[in-house]
N, CA, C and O atoms as a GROMACS GRO file, in nm:
protein
  604
    1MET      N    1  -3.486  -0.219   3.142
    1MET     CA    2  -3.419  -0.336   3.087
    1MET      C    3  -3.424  -0.336   2.935
    1MET      O    4  -3.326  -0.370   2.868
    2LYS      N    5  -3.543  -0.297   2.878
    2LYS     CA    6  -3.555  -0.294   2.733
    2LYS      C    7  -3.454  -0.198   2.670
    2LYS      O    8  -3.406  -0.221   2.559
    3ARG      N    9  -3.423  -0.091   2.742
    3ARG     CA   10  -3.329   0.007   2.690
    3ARG      C   11  -3.188  -0.050   2.679
    3ARG      O   12  -3.107   0.001   2.601
    4LEU      N   13  -3.157  -0.150   2.754
    4LEU     CA   14  -3.026  -0.213   2.748
    4LEU      C   15  -3.021  -0.326   2.646
    4LEU      O   16  -2.918  -0.348   2.584
    5ILE      N   17  -3.132  -0.395   2.628
    5ILE     CA   18  -3.134  -0.511   2.538
    5ILE      C   19  -3.122  -0.468   2.392
    5ILE      O   20  -3.044  -0.526   2.318
    6LEU      N   21  -3.198  -0.368   2.351
    6LEU     CA   22  -3.195  -0.326   2.211
    6LEU      C   23  -3.056  -0.282   2.167
    6LEU      O   24  -3.009  -0.327   2.062
    7PRO      N   25  -2.987  -0.196   2.242
    7PRO     CA   26  -2.852  -0.159   2.200
    7PRO      C   27  -2.757  -0.279   2.196
    7PRO      O   28  -2.672  -0.288   2.108
    8ALA      N   29  -2.772  -0.372   2.290
    8ALA     CA   30  -2.686  -0.490   2.291
    8ALA      C   31  -2.710  -0.576   2.168
    8ALA      O   32  -2.615  -0.624   2.106
    9VAL      N   33  -2.837  -0.595   2.131
    9VAL     CA   34  -2.870  -0.673   2.012
    9VAL      C   35  -2.816  -0.604   1.887
    9VAL      O   36  -2.760  -0.670   1.799
   10LEU      N   37  -2.832  -0.473   1.878
   10LEU     CA   38  -2.781  -0.398   1.763
   10LEU      C   39  -2.629  -0.409   1.751
   10LEU      O   40  -2.576  -0.426   1.642
   11CYS      N   41  -2.560  -0.401   1.863
   11CYS     CA   42  -2.415  -0.414   1.862
   11CYS      C   43  -2.372  -0.551   1.811
   11CYS      O   44  -2.280  -0.561   1.730
   12LEU      N   45  -2.439  -0.654   1.857
   12LEU     CA   46  -2.406  -0.790   1.812
   12LEU      C   47  -2.435  -0.807   1.663
   12LEU      O   48  -2.357  -0.869   1.591
   13ALA      N   49  -2.546  -0.752   1.617
   13ALA     CA   50  -2.581  -0.762   1.476
   13ALA      C   51  -2.480  -0.688   1.390
   13ALA      O   52  -2.437  -0.739   1.286
   14LEU      N   53  -2.441  -0.570   1.431
   14LEU     CA   54  -2.343  -0.492   1.355
   14LEU      C   55  -2.206  -0.556   1.357
   14LEU      O   56  -2.132  -0.548   1.259
   15ALA      N   57  -2.171  -0.619   1.466
   15ALA     CA   58  -2.042  -0.686   1.475
   15ALA      C   59  -2.032  -0.798   1.373
   15ALA      O   60  -1.924  -0.826   1.321
   16GLY      N   61  -2.144  -0.862   1.344
   16GLY     CA   62  -2.146  -0.969   1.244
   16GLY      C   63  -2.132  -0.919   1.102
   16GLY      O   64  -2.102  -0.997   1.012
   17CYS      N   65  -2.155  -0.790   1.080
   17CYS     CA   66  -2.147  -0.734   0.945
   17CYS      C   67  -2.004  -0.708   0.901
   17CYS      O   68  -1.976  -0.709   0.781
   18GLY      N   69  -1.915  -0.684   0.993
   18GLY     CA   70  -1.777  -0.651   0.957
   18GLY      C   71  -1.691  -0.775   0.961
   18GLY      O   72  -1.737  -0.886   0.935
   19GLY      N   73  -1.567  -0.754   0.994
   19GLY     CA   74  -1.479  -0.867   1.013
   19GLY      C   75  -1.400  -0.901   0.889
   19GLY      O   76  -1.383  -0.819   0.800
   20SER      N   77  -1.353  -1.024   0.884
   20SER     CA   78  -1.263  -1.064   0.778
   20SER      C   79  -1.340  -1.098   0.651
   20SER      O   80  -1.456  -1.138   0.656
   21PRO      N   81  -1.273  -1.083   0.538
   21PRO     CA   82  -1.336  -1.118   0.410
   21PRO      C   83  -1.370  -1.266   0.405
   21PRO      O   84  -1.306  -1.348   0.472
   22ASP      N   85  -1.470  -1.301   0.325
   22ASP     CA   86  -1.521  -1.438   0.327
   22ASP      C   87  -1.469  -1.529   0.217
   22ASP      O   88  -1.502  -1.648   0.216
   23THR      N   89  -1.388  -1.479   0.126
   23THR     CA   90  -1.329  -1.565   0.023
   23THR      C   91  -1.178  -1.539   0.017
   23THR      O   92  -1.133  -1.433   0.060
   24PRO      N   93  -1.102  -1.634  -0.034
   24PRO     CA   94  -0.957  -1.610  -0.047
   24PRO      C   95  -0.925  -1.486  -0.132
   24PRO      O   96  -0.833  -1.411  -0.101
   25GLY      N   97  -1.002  -1.466  -0.240
   25GLY     CA   98  -0.979  -1.349  -0.325
   25GLY      C   99  -1.008  -1.219  -0.253
   25GLY      O  100  -0.933  -1.122  -0.265
   26ALA      N  101  -1.117  -1.217  -0.177
   26ALA     CA  102  -1.151  -1.097  -0.101
   26ALA      C  103  -1.049  -1.073   0.009
   26ALA      O  104  -1.015  -0.958   0.039
   27LYS      N  105  -0.999  -1.180   0.070
   27LYS     CA  106  -0.896  -1.165   0.173
   27LYS      C  107  -0.769  -1.108   0.112
   27LYS      O  108  -0.705  -1.020   0.170
   28ALA      N  109  -0.731  -1.158  -0.006
   28ALA     CA  110  -0.611  -1.106  -0.073
   28ALA      C  111  -0.627  -0.958  -0.104
   28ALA      O  112  -0.534  -0.879  -0.085
   29ALA      N  113  -0.746  -0.919  -0.153
   29ALA     CA  114  -0.772  -0.779  -0.185
   29ALA      C  115  -0.767  -0.693  -0.058
   29ALA      O  116  -0.712  -0.583  -0.059
   30HIS      N  117  -0.824  -0.744   0.048
   30HIS     CA  118  -0.822  -0.672   0.176
   30HIS      C  119  -0.678  -0.655   0.226
   30HIS      O  120  -0.638  -0.546   0.266
   31ASP      N  121  -0.603  -0.764   0.223
   31ASP     CA  122  -0.465  -0.759   0.273
   31ASP      C  123  -0.379  -0.664   0.190
   31ASP      O  124  -0.302  -0.587   0.246
   32ARG      N  125  -0.393  -0.668   0.058
   32ARG     CA  126  -0.311  -0.579  -0.024
   32ARG      C  127  -0.351  -0.434  -0.002
   32ARG      O  128  -0.266  -0.346  -0.002
   33HIS      N  129  -0.481  -0.410   0.019
   33HIS     CA  130  -0.525  -0.273   0.049
   33HIS      C  131  -0.459  -0.224   0.177
   33HIS      O  132  -0.409  -0.111   0.183
   34GLU      N  133  -0.459  -0.307   0.279
   34GLU     CA  134  -0.397  -0.270   0.407
   34GLU      C  135  -0.247  -0.244   0.388
   34GLU      O  136  -0.193  -0.149   0.444
   35ASN      N  137  -0.182  -0.328   0.310
   35ASN     CA  138  -0.038  -0.311   0.286
   35ASN      C  139  -0.009  -0.182   0.210
   35ASN      O  140   0.084  -0.109   0.243
   36PHE      N  141  -0.090  -0.153   0.108
   36PHE     CA  142  -0.070  -0.028   0.034
   36PHE      C  143  -0.100   0.093   0.122
   36PHE      O  144  -0.036   0.197   0.108
   37GLU      N  145  -0.197   0.081   0.211
   37GLU     CA  146  -0.224   0.190   0.306
   37GLU      C  147  -0.100   0.214   0.393
   37GLU      O  148  -0.064   0.329   0.419
   38ALA      N  149  -0.036   0.107   0.437
   38ALA     CA  150   0.084   0.120   0.519
   38ALA      C  151   0.198   0.186   0.440
   38ALA      O  152   0.270   0.270   0.493
   39ILE      N  153   0.212   0.148   0.314
   39ILE     CA  154   0.314   0.210   0.229
   39ILE      C  155   0.285   0.359   0.213
   39ILE      O  156   0.374   0.443   0.227
   40GLY      N  157   0.160   0.391   0.183
   40GLY     CA  158   0.122   0.531   0.165
   40GLY      C  159   0.145   0.613   0.291
   40GLY      O  160   0.192   0.726   0.284
   41LYS      N  161   0.111   0.556   0.405
   41LYS     CA  162   0.131   0.626   0.532
   41LYS      C  163   0.281   0.649   0.556
   41LYS      O  164   0.321   0.757   0.601
   42ALA      N  165   0.362   0.548   0.527
   42ALA     CA  166   0.506   0.561   0.546
   42ALA      C  167   0.564   0.669   0.454
   42ALA      O  168   0.647   0.749   0.496
   43PHE      N  169   0.519   0.670   0.328
   43PHE     CA  170   0.570   0.768   0.233
   43PHE      C  171   0.526   0.908   0.273
   43PHE      O  172   0.602   1.004   0.259
   44LYS      N  173   0.404   0.920   0.322
   44LYS     CA  174   0.355   1.051   0.369
   44LYS      C  175   0.437   1.099   0.488
   44LYS      O  176   0.470   1.217   0.497
   45THR      N  177   0.470   1.009   0.579
   45THR     CA  178   0.552   1.046   0.694
   45THR      C  179   0.687   1.099   0.648
   45THR      O  180   0.737   1.198   0.701
   46ILE      N  181   0.747   1.032   0.550
   46ILE     CA  182   0.875   1.079   0.497
   46ILE      C  183   0.859   1.218   0.437
   46ILE      O  184   0.939   1.308   0.464
   47GLY      N  185   0.756   1.236   0.356
   47GLY     CA  186   0.731   1.366   0.295
   47GLY      C  187   0.710   1.475   0.398
   47GLY      O  188   0.762   1.586   0.385
   48ASP      N  189   0.634   1.443   0.501
   48ASP     CA  190   0.609   1.540   0.608
   48ASP      C  191   0.738   1.576   0.681
   48ASP      O  192   0.762   1.693   0.713
   49GLU      N  193   0.821   1.476   0.705
   49GLU     CA  194   0.950   1.503   0.772
   49GLU      C  195   1.038   1.593   0.685
   49GLU      O  196   1.102   1.685   0.737
   50LEU      N  197   1.041   1.568   0.555
   50LEU     CA  198   1.126   1.646   0.466
   50LEU      C  199   1.081   1.791   0.455
   50LEU      O  200   1.159   1.878   0.416
   51LYS      N  201   0.957   1.817   0.489
   51LYS     CA  202   0.906   1.955   0.485
   51LYS      C  203   0.946   2.034   0.609
   51LYS      O  204   0.935   2.157   0.611
   52LYS      N  205   0.990   1.966   0.712
   52LYS     CA  206   1.028   2.032   0.837
   52LYS      C  207   1.165   2.099   0.822
   52LYS      O  208   1.246   2.061   0.738
   53GLY      N  209   1.187   2.197   0.906
   53GLY     CA  210   1.317   2.264   0.909
   53GLY      C  211   1.429   2.170   0.952
   53GLY      O  212   1.542   2.180   0.904
   54ALA      N  213   1.396   2.080   1.042
   54ALA     CA  214   1.493   1.982   1.091
   54ALA      C  215   1.428   1.844   1.087
   54ALA      O  216   1.372   1.798   1.187
   55PRO      N  217   1.433   1.778   0.971
   55PRO     CA  218   1.370   1.646   0.959
   55PRO      C  219   1.430   1.545   1.057
   55PRO      O  220   1.549   1.548   1.088
   56ASP      N  221   1.345   1.456   1.104
   56ASP     CA  222   1.387   1.348   1.194
   56ASP      C  223   1.437   1.233   1.108
   56ASP      O  224   1.358   1.155   1.054
   57LEU      N  225   1.569   1.222   1.096
   57LEU     CA  226   1.628   1.121   1.010
   57LEU      C  227   1.594   0.980   1.056
   57LEU      O  228   1.578   0.890   0.974
   58ALA      N  229   1.584   0.959   1.186
   58ALA     CA  230   1.548   0.826   1.237
   58ALA      C  231   1.409   0.786   1.190
   58ALA      O  232   1.387   0.671   1.152
   59ALA      N  233   1.315   0.880   1.193
   59ALA     CA  234   1.179   0.850   1.145
   59ALA      C  235   1.180   0.820   0.996
   59ALA      O  236   1.112   0.730   0.949
   60ILE      N  237   1.259   0.896   0.922
   60ILE     CA  238   1.270   0.874   0.777
   60ILE      C  239   1.328   0.735   0.749
   60ILE      O  240   1.277   0.662   0.665
   61LYS      N  241   1.434   0.701   0.821
   61LYS     CA  242   1.497   0.569   0.803
   61LYS      C  243   1.397   0.457   0.832
   61LYS      O  244   1.387   0.360   0.756
   62THR      N  245   1.323   0.470   0.941
   62THR     CA  246   1.225   0.367   0.979
   62THR      C  247   1.121   0.349   0.870
   62THR      O  248   1.089   0.236   0.832
   63GLN      N  249   1.068   0.459   0.818
   63GLN     CA  250   0.963   0.451   0.717
   63GLN      C  251   1.017   0.402   0.583
   63GLN      O  252   0.950   0.328   0.512
   64ALA      N  253   1.138   0.444   0.547
   64ALA     CA  254   1.198   0.398   0.422
   64ALA      C  255   1.223   0.247   0.427
   64ALA      O  256   1.203   0.176   0.328
   65THR      N  257   1.267   0.199   0.542
   65THR     CA  258   1.289   0.055   0.560
   65THR      C  259   1.157  -0.021   0.551
   65THR      O  260   1.151  -0.130   0.496
   66LYS      N  261   1.051   0.038   0.607
   66LYS     CA  262   0.919  -0.025   0.600
   66LYS      C  263   0.875  -0.038   0.454
   66LYS      O  264   0.830  -0.145   0.412
   67ILE      N  265   0.887   0.069   0.378
   67ILE     CA  266   0.848   0.066   0.236
   67ILE      C  267   0.931  -0.037   0.162
   67ILE      O  268   0.878  -0.116   0.084
   68ASN      N  269   1.062  -0.036   0.186
   68ASN     CA  270   1.151  -0.129   0.117
   68ASN      C  271   1.121  -0.274   0.156
   68ASN      O  272   1.142  -0.365   0.075
   69GLY      N  273   1.073  -0.296   0.275
   69GLY     CA  274   1.035  -0.432   0.316
   69GLY      C  275   0.913  -0.483   0.242
   69GLY      O  276   0.904  -0.601   0.208
   70PHE      N  277   0.818  -0.393   0.217
   70PHE     CA  278   0.697  -0.431   0.144
   70PHE      C  279   0.723  -0.446  -0.007
   70PHE      O  280   0.666  -0.533  -0.072
   71ALA      N  281   0.809  -0.360  -0.061
   71ALA     CA  282   0.822  -0.345  -0.206
   71ALA      C  283   0.844  -0.475  -0.285
   71ALA      O  284   0.776  -0.495  -0.385
   72PRO      N  285   0.933  -0.563  -0.244
   72PRO     CA  286   0.954  -0.685  -0.323
   72PRO      C  287   0.833  -0.779  -0.322
   72PRO      O  288   0.824  -0.869  -0.405
   73GLN      N  289   0.742  -0.759  -0.228
   73GLN     CA  290   0.625  -0.846  -0.216
   73GLN      C  291   0.508  -0.804  -0.305
   73GLN      O  292   0.418  -0.884  -0.332
   74VAL      N  293   0.510  -0.678  -0.351
   74VAL     CA  294   0.393  -0.622  -0.420
   74VAL      C  295   0.344  -0.712  -0.533
   74VAL      O  296   0.223  -0.734  -0.545
   75LYS      N  297   0.433  -0.763  -0.613
   75LYS     CA  298   0.391  -0.845  -0.728
   75LYS      C  299   0.313  -0.969  -0.686
   75LYS      O  300   0.237  -1.026  -0.765
   76ASP      N  301   0.331  -1.012  -0.562
   76ASP     CA  302   0.263  -1.131  -0.512
   76ASP      C  303   0.130  -1.101  -0.443
   76ASP      O  304   0.062  -1.193  -0.397
   77TRP      N  305   0.093  -0.976  -0.436
   77TRP     CA  306  -0.031  -0.937  -0.368
   77TRP      C  307  -0.154  -0.946  -0.458
   77TRP      O  308  -0.263  -0.906  -0.417
   78PHE      N  309  -0.138  -0.996  -0.578
   78PHE     CA  310  -0.246  -1.000  -0.675
   78PHE      C  311  -0.267  -1.142  -0.728
   78PHE      O  312  -0.256  -1.165  -0.848
   79PRO      N  313  -0.297  -1.237  -0.639
   79PRO     CA  314  -0.312  -1.376  -0.684
   79PRO      C  315  -0.438  -1.394  -0.769
   79PRO      O  316  -0.530  -1.313  -0.765
   80ALA      N  317  -0.439  -1.502  -0.845
   80ALA     CA  318  -0.559  -1.538  -0.921
   80ALA      C  319  -0.675  -1.546  -0.824
   80ALA      O  320  -0.661  -1.593  -0.711
   81GLY      N  321  -0.790  -1.500  -0.870
   81GLY     CA  322  -0.909  -1.504  -0.786
   81GLY      C  323  -0.933  -1.376  -0.707
   81GLY      O  324  -1.032  -1.367  -0.634
   82SER      N  325  -0.844  -1.277  -0.721
   82SER     CA  326  -0.860  -1.153  -0.644
   82SER      C  327  -0.879  -1.030  -0.733
   82SER      O  328  -0.855  -0.917  -0.690
   83SER      N  329  -0.923  -1.054  -0.856
   83SER     CA  330  -0.944  -0.943  -0.949
   83SER      C  331  -1.091  -0.900  -0.952
   83SER      O  332  -1.177  -0.972  -0.902
   84PRO      N  333  -1.118  -0.784  -1.011
   84PRO     CA  334  -1.258  -0.742  -1.022
   84PRO      C  335  -1.340  -0.839  -1.108
   84PRO      O  336  -1.460  -0.852  -1.089
   85LYS      N  337  -1.274  -0.905  -1.203
   85LYS     CA  338  -1.345  -1.003  -1.287
   85LYS      C  339  -1.388  -1.126  -1.207
   85LYS      O  340  -1.473  -1.203  -1.251
   86ASP      N  341  -1.328  -1.143  -1.089
   86ASP     CA  342  -1.366  -1.253  -1.000
   86ASP      C  343  -1.476  -1.212  -0.903
   86ASP      O  344  -1.514  -1.288  -0.814
   87GLY      N  345  -1.525  -1.089  -0.922
   87GLY     CA  346  -1.630  -1.039  -0.834
   87GLY      C  347  -1.578  -0.979  -0.705
   87GLY      O  348  -1.655  -0.952  -0.612
   88VAL      N  349  -1.448  -0.957  -0.698
   88VAL     CA  350  -1.387  -0.901  -0.578
   88VAL      C  351  -1.392  -0.748  -0.587
   88VAL      O  352  -1.358  -0.689  -0.689
   89LYS      N  353  -1.436  -0.687  -0.478
   89LYS     CA  354  -1.438  -0.540  -0.472
   89LYS      C  355  -1.295  -0.492  -0.452
   89LYS      O  356  -1.234  -0.515  -0.348
   90THR      N  357  -1.242  -0.425  -0.553
   90THR     CA  358  -1.103  -0.380  -0.550
   90THR      C  359  -1.085  -0.263  -0.645
   90THR      O  360  -1.157  -0.250  -0.743
   91ASP      N  361  -0.988  -0.180  -0.615
   91ASP     CA  362  -0.952  -0.071  -0.706
   91ASP      C  363  -0.851  -0.118  -0.810
   91ASP      O  364  -0.819  -0.043  -0.903
   92ALA      N  365  -0.803  -0.239  -0.797
   92ALA     CA  366  -0.708  -0.294  -0.893
   92ALA      C  367  -0.780  -0.323  -1.024
   92ALA      O  368  -0.888  -0.382  -1.026
   93LEU      N  369  -0.720  -0.280  -1.134
   93LEU     CA  370  -0.779  -0.306  -1.265
   93LEU      C  371  -0.745  -0.446  -1.313
   93LEU      O  372  -0.643  -0.503  -1.275
   94ALA      N  373  -0.831  -0.501  -1.395
   94ALA     CA  374  -0.809  -0.635  -1.451
   94ALA      C  375  -0.680  -0.641  -1.532
   94ALA      O  376  -0.626  -0.750  -1.554
   95ALA      N  377  -0.630  -0.527  -1.576
   95ALA     CA  378  -0.505  -0.522  -1.654
   95ALA      C  379  -0.389  -0.587  -1.578
   95ALA      O  380  -0.296  -0.638  -1.640
   96ILE      N  381  -0.394  -0.587  -1.447
   96ILE     CA  382  -0.288  -0.650  -1.368
   96ILE      C  383  -0.278  -0.798  -1.403
   96ILE      O  384  -0.168  -0.851  -1.421
   97TRP      N  385  -0.392  -0.865  -1.413
   97TRP     CA  386  -0.395  -1.008  -1.442
   97TRP      C  387  -0.387  -1.034  -1.592
   97TRP      O  388  -0.341  -1.140  -1.634
   98GLU      N  389  -0.430  -0.939  -1.672
   98GLU     CA  390  -0.428  -0.954  -1.818
   98GLU      C  391  -0.290  -0.923  -1.877
   98GLU      O  392  -0.255  -0.974  -1.983
   99GLN      N  393  -0.212  -0.841  -1.808
   99GLN     CA  394  -0.079  -0.802  -1.854
   99GLN      C  395   0.023  -0.825  -1.742
   99GLN      O  396   0.085  -0.730  -1.693
  100PRO      N  397   0.040  -0.950  -1.702
  100PRO     CA  398   0.126  -0.976  -1.587
  100PRO      C  399   0.271  -0.934  -1.606
  100PRO      O  400   0.337  -0.893  -1.510
  101ASP      N  401   0.322  -0.944  -1.729
  101ASP     CA  402   0.461  -0.903  -1.752
  101ASP      C  403   0.477  -0.753  -1.732
  101ASP      O  404   0.574  -0.708  -1.670
  102GLU      N  405   0.383  -0.676  -1.784
  102GLU     CA  406   0.388  -0.530  -1.768
  102GLU      C  407   0.372  -0.491  -1.622
  102GLU      O  408   0.442  -0.403  -1.572
  103PHE      N  409   0.281  -0.558  -1.554
  103PHE     CA  410   0.263  -0.529  -1.412
  103PHE      C  411   0.389  -0.568  -1.334
  103PHE      O  412   0.431  -0.496  -1.244
  104GLY      N  413   0.448  -0.680  -1.369
  104GLY     CA  414   0.572  -0.722  -1.303
  104GLY      C  415   0.684  -0.621  -1.320
  104GLY      O  416   0.760  -0.596  -1.227
  105LYS      N  417   0.693  -0.562  -1.439
  105LYS     CA  418   0.795  -0.459  -1.463
  105LYS      C  419   0.767  -0.336  -1.377
  105LYS      O  420   0.859  -0.277  -1.321
  106ALA      N  421   0.641  -0.298  -1.368
  106ALA     CA  422   0.605  -0.182  -1.285
  106ALA      C  423   0.637  -0.210  -1.138
  106ALA      O  424   0.688  -0.123  -1.067
  107ALA      N  425   0.606  -0.330  -1.093
  107ALA     CA  426   0.635  -0.367  -0.954
  107ALA      C  427   0.786  -0.368  -0.929
  107ALA      O  428   0.831  -0.329  -0.822
  108ALA      N  429   0.863  -0.413  -1.028
  108ALA     CA  430   1.009  -0.414  -1.015
  108ALA      C  431   1.064  -0.271  -1.007
  108ALA      O  432   1.156  -0.244  -0.930
  109ARG      N  433   1.009  -0.180  -1.088
  109ARG     CA  434   1.052  -0.040  -1.081
  109ARG      C  435   1.023   0.019  -0.943
  109ARG      O  436   1.104   0.094  -0.887
  110PHE      N  437   0.907  -0.015  -0.889
  110PHE     CA  438   0.873   0.031  -0.754
  110PHE      C  439   0.973  -0.025  -0.653
  110PHE      O  440   1.022   0.049  -0.567
  111ALA      N  441   1.004  -0.153  -0.663
  111ALA     CA  442   1.098  -0.215  -0.569
  111ALA      C  443   1.237  -0.152  -0.579
  111ALA      O  444   1.303  -0.130  -0.478
  112GLU      N  445   1.281  -0.122  -0.702
  112GLU     CA  446   1.411  -0.057  -0.720
  112GLU      C  447   1.412   0.082  -0.657
  112GLU      O  448   1.508   0.121  -0.590
  113ALA      N  449   1.305   0.157  -0.679
  113ALA     CA  450   1.296   0.292  -0.623
  113ALA      C  451   1.288   0.288  -0.470
  113ALA      O  452   1.345   0.374  -0.402
  114ALA      N  453   1.218   0.189  -0.417
  114ALA     CA  454   1.209   0.174  -0.271
  114ALA      C  455   1.345   0.140  -0.212
  114ALA      O  456   1.382   0.192  -0.106
  115ALA      N  457   1.420   0.053  -0.279
  115ALA     CA  458   1.554   0.017  -0.231
  115ALA      C  459   1.646   0.139  -0.235
  115ALA      O  460   1.728   0.158  -0.145
  116ALA      N  461   1.633   0.221  -0.339
  116ALA     CA  462   1.716   0.341  -0.349
  116ALA      C  463   1.682   0.440  -0.238
  116ALA      O  464   1.772   0.502  -0.181
  117LEU      N  465   1.555   0.455  -0.208
  117LEU     CA  466   1.515   0.544  -0.098
  117LEU      C  467   1.568   0.492   0.035
  117LEU      O  468   1.618   0.569   0.116
  118ASP      N  469   1.558   0.363   0.056
  118ASP     CA  470   1.607   0.304   0.180
  118ASP      C  471   1.758   0.324   0.193
  118ASP      O  472   1.808   0.356   0.301
  119ALA      N  473   1.831   0.305   0.083
  119ALA     CA  474   1.977   0.326   0.086
  119ALA      C  475   2.010   0.472   0.114
  119ALA      O  476   2.103   0.501   0.189
  120ALA      N  477   1.936   0.562   0.053
  120ALA     CA  478   1.959   0.705   0.076
  120ALA      C  479   1.933   0.740   0.222
  120ALA      O  480   2.010   0.814   0.284
  121ALA      N  481   1.826   0.687   0.278
  121ALA     CA  482   1.795   0.713   0.419
  121ALA      C  483   1.903   0.655   0.509
  121ALA      O  484   1.944   0.718   0.607
  122ALA      N  485   1.948   0.535   0.478
  122ALA     CA  486   2.052   0.471   0.559
  122ALA      C  487   2.182   0.550   0.555
  122ALA      O  488   2.259   0.547   0.651
  123SER      N  489   2.208   0.620   0.445
  123SER     CA  490   2.330   0.699   0.433
  123SER      C  491   2.327   0.823   0.522
  123SER      O  492   2.432   0.879   0.556
  124GLY      N  493   2.207   0.865   0.561
  124GLY     CA  494   2.194   0.984   0.643
  124GLY      C  495   2.201   1.114   0.566
  124GLY      O  496   2.201   1.222   0.625
  125ASP      N  497   2.206   1.105   0.434
  125ASP     CA  498   2.216   1.223   0.348
  125ASP      C  499   2.076   1.268   0.308
  125ASP      O  500   2.011   1.206   0.223
  126LEU      N  501   2.029   1.377   0.369
  126LEU     CA  502   1.893   1.424   0.342
  126LEU      C  503   1.875   1.468   0.196
  126LEU      O  504   1.766   1.454   0.142
  127ALA      N  505   1.979   1.519   0.134
  127ALA     CA  506   1.969   1.556  -0.008
  127ALA      C  507   1.945   1.431  -0.092
  127ALA      O  508   1.867   1.433  -0.187
  128ALA      N  509   2.013   1.323  -0.057
  128ALA     CA  510   1.993   1.197  -0.130
  128ALA      C  511   1.852   1.143  -0.106
  128ALA      O  512   1.789   1.090  -0.198
  129VAL      N  513   1.803   1.157   0.016
  129VAL     CA  514   1.666   1.113   0.046
  129VAL      C  515   1.568   1.192  -0.039
  129VAL      O  516   1.478   1.135  -0.101
  130ARG      N  517   1.584   1.324  -0.040
  130ARG     CA  518   1.495   1.408  -0.121
  130ARG      C  519   1.501   1.365  -0.268
  130ARG      O  520   1.398   1.358  -0.336
  131GLY      N  521   1.621   1.337  -0.316
  131GLY     CA  522   1.638   1.294  -0.454
  131GLY      C  523   1.574   1.159  -0.484
  131GLY      O  524   1.530   1.134  -0.596
  132ALA      N  525   1.568   1.073  -0.384
  132ALA     CA  526   1.513   0.939  -0.403
  132ALA      C  527   1.361   0.935  -0.391
  132ALA      O  528   1.298   0.840  -0.437
  133THR      N  529   1.302   1.037  -0.329
  133THR     CA  530   1.156   1.036  -0.315
  133THR      C  531   1.087   1.058  -0.449
  133THR      O  532   0.979   1.003  -0.473
  134GLY      N  533   1.148   1.137  -0.536
  134GLY     CA  534   1.088   1.163  -0.668
  134GLY      C  535   1.067   1.037  -0.750
  134GLY      O  536   0.956   1.011  -0.797
  135PRO      N  537   1.173   0.957  -0.769
  135PRO     CA  538   1.156   0.833  -0.845
  135PRO      C  539   1.057   0.736  -0.781
  135PRO      O  540   0.985   0.664  -0.852
  136LEU      N  541   1.052   0.732  -0.648
  136LEU     CA  542   0.956   0.643  -0.583
  136LEU      C  543   0.814   0.692  -0.609
  136LEU      O  544   0.726   0.614  -0.643
  137GLY      N  545   0.793   0.821  -0.593
  137GLY     CA  546   0.661   0.878  -0.622
  137GLY      C  547   0.621   0.855  -0.767
  137GLY      O  548   0.505   0.826  -0.796
  138ALA      N  549   0.717   0.867  -0.858
  138ALA     CA  550   0.689   0.844  -1.000
  138ALA      C  551   0.653   0.698  -1.027
  138ALA      O  552   0.566   0.670  -1.109
  139ALA      N  553   0.720   0.607  -0.957
  139ALA     CA  554   0.689   0.464  -0.973
  139ALA      C  555   0.547   0.436  -0.925
  139ALA      O  556   0.473   0.361  -0.988
  140CYS      N  557   0.510   0.496  -0.813
  140CYS     CA  558   0.374   0.479  -0.762
  140CYS      C  559   0.273   0.534  -0.862
  140CYS      O  560   0.175   0.467  -0.897
  141LYS      N  561   0.298   0.655  -0.907
  141LYS     CA  562   0.205   0.721  -0.998
  141LYS      C  563   0.188   0.642  -1.128
  141LYS      O  564   0.077   0.625  -1.177
  142SER      N  565   0.298   0.596  -1.183
  142SER     CA  566   0.294   0.521  -1.308
  142SER      C  567   0.208   0.396  -1.296
  142SER      O  568   0.128   0.365  -1.384
  143CYS      N  569   0.226   0.326  -1.187
  143CYS     CA  570   0.149   0.203  -1.165
  143CYS      C  571   0.001   0.236  -1.142
  143CYS      O  572  -0.087   0.169  -1.195
  144HIS      N  573  -0.025   0.339  -1.064
  144HIS     CA  574  -0.164   0.379  -1.038
  144HIS      C  575  -0.234   0.418  -1.168
  144HIS      O  576  -0.351   0.385  -1.187
  145GLU      N  577  -0.164   0.487  -1.256
  145GLU     CA  578  -0.226   0.531  -1.382
  145GLU      C  579  -0.264   0.413  -1.471
  145GLU      O  580  -0.365   0.418  -1.541
  146ARG      N  581  -0.184   0.308  -1.468
  146ARG     CA  582  -0.208   0.194  -1.557
  146ARG      C  583  -0.289   0.082  -1.494
  146ARG      O  584  -0.361   0.010  -1.564
  147PHE      N  585  -0.277   0.067  -1.364
  147PHE     CA  586  -0.330  -0.054  -1.302
  147PHE      C  587  -0.427  -0.031  -1.187
  147PHE      O  588  -0.466  -0.127  -1.119
  148ARG      N  589  -0.466   0.092  -1.163
  148ARG     CA  590  -0.557   0.121  -1.051
  148ARG      C  591  -0.675   0.203  -1.101
  148ARG      O  592  -0.661   0.296  -1.180
  149GLU      N  593  -0.793   0.166  -1.051
  149GLU     CA  594  -0.914   0.240  -1.086
  149GLU      C  595  -0.902   0.383  -1.036
  149GLU      O  596  -0.858   0.407  -0.924
  150LYS      N  597  -0.942   0.475  -1.119
  150LYS     CA  598  -0.935   0.616  -1.081
  150LYS      C  599  -1.041   0.647  -0.976
  150LYS      O  600  -1.153   0.596  -0.983
  151ASP      N  601  -1.004   0.731  -0.880
  151ASP     CA  602  -1.098   0.768  -0.774
  151ASP      C  603  -1.207   0.858  -0.826
  151ASP      O  604  -1.295   0.900  -0.751
   0.00000   0.00000   0.00000
């Protein structure tokens, strides 16, 4: 019986350690991290498809639409209270909140590039899709260089 109780107690204790963030700022940071992970996964899927001899255009369209759906929201994923200066664990640099106009411009460039990729995918033209991935990647890189903590 003791062999069953200890693992059960440990499981319950560990379950209490995880879960949802405990402050609105931490929740915002968690949610934006999850959203950026989804964007990254979608962009990777597109890149992987484009490396194939016969890319799956339907998969590319789905992922491009997903990225484009997130893109206009990015600027809103950084509310007051969710910065590192607020004690929130995040890779986002304080420059986002200190230079909101510059960050807004970077977010707008990302949204424009995401819309262009989505339009290229919708057209069914793989050459256009390939051409649109570069500007989107550049928009991501530019923002990461200015507004994200280096790994």
